[in-house]
C-alpha positions in Angstrom: 39.0 -40.7 -84.2 38.0 -39.9 -80.4 34.8 -39.1 -79.6 35.2 -38.0 -76.1 33.0 -35.3 -74.7 35.3 -33.5 -72.9 38.6 -32.0 -73.6 40.9 -29.3 -72.4 42.2 -26.3 -73.9 44.5 -27.5 -76.5 47.2 -25.2 -77.9 49.5 -26.0 -80.9 52.3 -25.3 -82.5 53.9 -26.4 -86.0 51.6 -26.4 -89.3 53.5 -28.2 -91.8 52.2 -31.2 -93.9 51.6 -33.2 -91.2 50.7 -30.4 -88.5 48.1 -28.4 -90.8 45.8 -31.5 -90.8 46.4 -32.8 -87.7 45.3 -28.9 -86.1 42.1 -29.5 -88.4 41.0 -32.9 -86.5 41.8 -31.1 -83.0 39.8 -28.0 -83.9 36.9 -29.8 -85.2 37.1 -32.4 -82.0 37.7 -29.1 -79.8 34.6 -27.4 -81.0 32.4 -30.9 -81.1 33.4 -31.0 -77.1 32.6 -26.9 -76.5 36.4 -26.4 -75.8 39.0 -24.1 -77.5 42.1 -24.6 -79.8 44.9 -22.1 -79.9 47.7 -21.4 -82.6 50.3 -19.5 -83.3 52.9 -19.6 -86.0 55.6 -17.8 -87.8 53.6 -16.6 -90.5 49.9 -16.2 -89.6 48.6 -17.1 -93.0 49.8 -20.4 -92.7 46.9 -21.0 -89.9 44.5 -18.4 -91.9 41.9 -20.9 -92.7 42.1 -22.4 -89.1 41.6 -19.0 -87.7 38.6 -18.4 -90.0 37.3 -21.9 -88.9 37.0 -21.5 -85.2 40.7 -21.6 -84.2 42.2 -18.9 -81.8 45.2 -16.6 -82.9 47.6 -15.8 -80.3 50.0 -13.2 -81.6 52.6 -14.0 -79.4 53.9 -17.4 -78.4 53.1 -16.5 -74.4 49.8 -16.9 -75.6 49.7 -20.1 -75.6 50.3 -20.1 -72.2 46.3 -20.5 -71.8 45.9 -23.9 -72.6 45.8 -27.1 -70.8 47.9 -29.0 -73.0 50.2 -27.5 -75.6 51.4 -30.1 -78.9 54.2 -29.1 -80.8 54.9 -30.7 -84.1 57.5 -28.4 -84.9 60.6 -30.1 -86.8 62.5 -30.4 -83.8 63.6 -28.9 -80.4 65.4 -25.7 -81.1 62.4 -24.4 -82.9 60.5 -25.5 -79.7 62.9 -23.6 -77.6 62.8 -20.6 -79.5 59.2 -20.1 -78.6 59.4 -21.6 -74.8 62.0 -19.2 -73.6 62.1 -15.2 -73.2 60.1 -12.7 -72.3 57.1 -13.6 -74.6 57.9 -17.0 -74.6 55.6 -19.7 -73.0 57.3 -20.2 -70.0 57.4 -17.0 -68.2 53.9 -17.0 -69.2 52.7 -19.8 -67.7 50.4 -19.1 -64.2 48.6 -22.4 -64.5 49.7 -26.1 -65.5 50.5 -26.9 -68.9 51.0 -30.1 -70.4 53.9 -29.7 -73.2 53.4 -32.8 -75.9 56.4 -33.0 -77.7 55.5 -35.1 -81.1 58.8 -34.1 -83.2 61.4 -36.5 -84.0 64.0 -35.3 -81.7 67.0 -36.6 -79.2 65.6 -38.4 -76.1 68.6 -37.0 -74.3 67.5 -33.8 -75.7 63.8 -34.3 -74.4 65.0 -35.5 -71.0 67.2 -32.8 -70.7 64.2 -30.0 -71.4 61.9 -31.2 -69.2 64.5 -30.9 -66.6 65.0 -27.5 -67.3 61.5 -26.3 -67.5 61.1 -28.0 -64.2 63.5 -26.0 -62.6 61.9 -22.9 -64.5 58.5 -23.6 -63.8 56.3 -26.2 -61.0 53.3 -25.7 -63.6 55.0 -27.4 -67.0 55.0 -31.5 -67.7 56.6 -32.9 -70.7 55.1 -36.0 -72.4 57.1 -36.9 -75.8 54.7 -38.5 -78.4 56.1 -38.5 -81.7 54.6 -39.8 -84.7 54.0 -42.2 -87.7 52.4 -42.4 -90.8 53.7 -39.1 -92.4 51.2 -36.5 -94.3 48.8 -39.3 -95.3 48.3 -40.4 -91.9 47.8 -36.7 -90.4 45.1 -36.4 -93.1 43.2 -39.7 -92.1 44.0 -39.5 -88.4 45.4 -42.6 -88.5 49.2 -41.9 -87.1 51.3 -44.2 -85.0 51.7 -42.3 -81.8 55.0 -43.1 -79.7 54.4 -41.7 -75.9 56.6 -41.4 -73.0 56.4 -40.0 -69.6 54.6 -40.0 -66.4 51.5 -42.2 -66.4 49.8 -39.3 -64.9 50.9 -37.2 -67.7 49.9 -39.6 -70.4 46.4 -40.1 -68.9 45.8 -36.2 -69.7 47.4 -36.7 -72.9 45.7 -39.6 -74.3 42.3 -37.9 -74.9 44.1 -35.4 -77.1 46.5 -37.5 -79.1 43.5 -40.1 -79.7 42.1 -37.8 -81.8 45.0 -38.2 -84.0 45.8 -41.7 -84.6 46.3 -44.9 -82.0 49.0 -43.6 -79.1 50.8 -46.1 -77.2 52.5 -45.3 -73.8 56.0 -47.2 -74.0 57.7 -46.1 -70.7 58.8 -42.9 -68.7 59.9 -40.0 -70.7 62.0 -40.4 -73.6 60.5 -43.7 -74.6 58.6 -41.9 -77.6 61.6 -40.9 -79.0 63.6 -43.9 -78.7 60.6 -46.1 -80.2 60.8 -43.4 -83.4 64.3 -43.6 -83.6 63.8 -47.6 -84.0 61.2 -46.3 -86.6 63.2 -44.3 -88.2 65.9 -46.7 -89.0 63.7 -49.4 -90.2 62.3 -47.0 -92.8 65.8 -45.7 -93.9 66.5 -49.4 -94.5 63.8 -50.5 -96.3 64.0 -47.4 -98.7 67.6 -47.5 -99.4 67.0 -51.3 -100.0 63.9 -50.1 -102.0 66.0 -47.9 -104.1 68.7 -50.5 -104.5 66.4 -53.0 -106.1 65.0 -50.5 -108.4 68.3 -49.7 -109.8 69.4 -53.3 -110.1 65.8 -54.4 -111.7 65.9 -51.4 -114.1 69.6 -51.8 -115.4 68.9 -55.9 -115.8 65.7 -54.9 -118.0 62.9 -55.6 -115.4 59.5 -54.1 -115.6 60.2 -52.2 -111.7 56.5 -51.5 -111.4 55.7 -55.2 -112.1 58.7 -55.8 -109.6 57.2 -54.1 -107.2 54.2 -55.5 -107.2 55.6 -59.0 -106.8 57.9 -57.5 -104.1 54.5 -56.2 -102.4 53.0 -59.3 -102.3 55.9 -61.6 -100.2 58.2 -61.0 -97.4 59.2 -57.6 -99.0 56.0 -56.1 -98.4 55.8 -53.0 -96.4 53.9 -49.8 -95.5 57.2 -48.1 -97.5 56.5 -49.9 -100.5 52.8 -49.3 -100.7 53.1 -45.7 -100.1 56.7 -44.4 -101.6 56.9 -47.4 -104.3 55.0 -45.5 -107.2 57.3 -42.0 -106.7 60.5 -44.7 -106.9 59.0 -46.5 -110.1 58.1 -43.0 -111.5 61.1 -40.9 -110.7 59.0 -38.0 -109.7 59.8 -38.0 -106.1 58.1 -34.7 -104.4 59.0 -33.6 -101.0 56.4 -35.0 -98.6 59.4 -36.2 -96.1 62.6 -34.5 -96.7 65.3 -37.1 -97.0 67.9 -34.8 -95.1 65.9 -35.4 -92.0 67.0 -39.0 -91.8 70.9 -37.7 -91.0 69.4 -36.2 -87.5 66.8 -39.1 -86.9 69.7 -41.8 -87.5 72.2 -39.5 -85.4 69.1 -39.8 -82.3 69.7 -43.8 -82.9 73.3 -43.7 -82.7 73.5 -41.6 -79.5 70.7 -43.4 -77.8 72.8 -46.8 -78.9 75.9 -45.0 -77.5 73.9 -44.2 -74.1 73.1 -48.1 -73.8 76.0 -49.7 -75.0 74.6 -50.9 -78.0 76.1 -51.6 -81.3 74.0 -50.5 -84.5 76.3 -51.4 -87.7 73.2 -51.3 -89.8 72.1 -47.9 -88.9 76.0 -46.0 -89.4 76.1 -47.5 -92.5 72.4 -45.9 -93.4 73.4 -42.8 -92.1 76.6 -42.3 -94.0 74.6 -43.0 -97.0 71.9 -40.3 -96.2 74.6 -37.6 -95.5 76.2 -38.5 -99.2 72.6 -38.1 -100.5 71.9 -34.4 -98.3 75.5 -33.5 -99.7 74.6 -34.6 -103.4 71.9 -31.8 -103.5 68.9 -34.6 -103.1 68.2 -33.9 -99.6 65.5 -31.6 -99.3 63.2 -34.1 -101.7 61.2 -36.7 -100.6 63.2 -40.0 -98.9 62.0 -41.7 -102.1 64.7 -39.8 -103.6 67.2 -42.6 -102.7 66.8 -44.4 -106.0 68.3 -41.0 -107.8 71.1 -41.0 -105.2 71.7 -45.2 -105.9 71.5 -44.3 -109.4 74.0 -41.7 -109.3 76.8 -43.8 -107.3 77.5 -45.9 -110.3 77.2 -45.3 -114.3 74.9 -47.3 -116.6 76.6 -50.1 -118.6 
């Protein structure tokens, strides 16, 4: 966690499973630095504890234009755009420079297009993309991996804020963070689907799946996904930490970037089709570990 003694005024949007613990870290860091932390949410009760602890509530999104740096951990760009534009939106209210940090898993082209439209609407607003990986566990521990794209000068402003939440790495121009996150999601999707297939195969062959996963974790099949999702796959108690249906859009972003760059991604195409089928089966609101239930549904026990 950053120990910087100077921070800009920080605003934030998006207080879900990852956003709320991240906001707690930002609030405490701002207070320690003598800075301010501004929040706006569709449901005020979702940030009541933060406001009680010292965050400044803003009734309208326009109030967040007071921030120097505004972090969005909303699910995707449509939710952000709804708060940016309009008479009560952030863009119309901006009278001083504002750096917008987009931490959602979003389309690289969508982020680039939004930055162009914001520049046309206001010379005061700049954009950095900074999607994160590490889940709610990483948000709570302030150990998120943060993939950053943007101009050098903008990233230099963003880093002291992002370092409060984990380890940011500048990967290139605007959109680079989202490309990196698309790569990340492709690997996560492949891994969690492979673990699901291994669990189903092992279980139907009579293996102790908990013991199997311990063995796999000690070899080349070991992974962060196995460490964080293995117990859920074994127990069948999947929970709702990271909805599986989000993989459909995430893998779609990877395929769109592949088309833009002339790249063939055969595995990603297969994975997206599988997650589309999973979502259509009614399992999409559960954690990605629900891939085991999906694989089990594809064939009956012998």
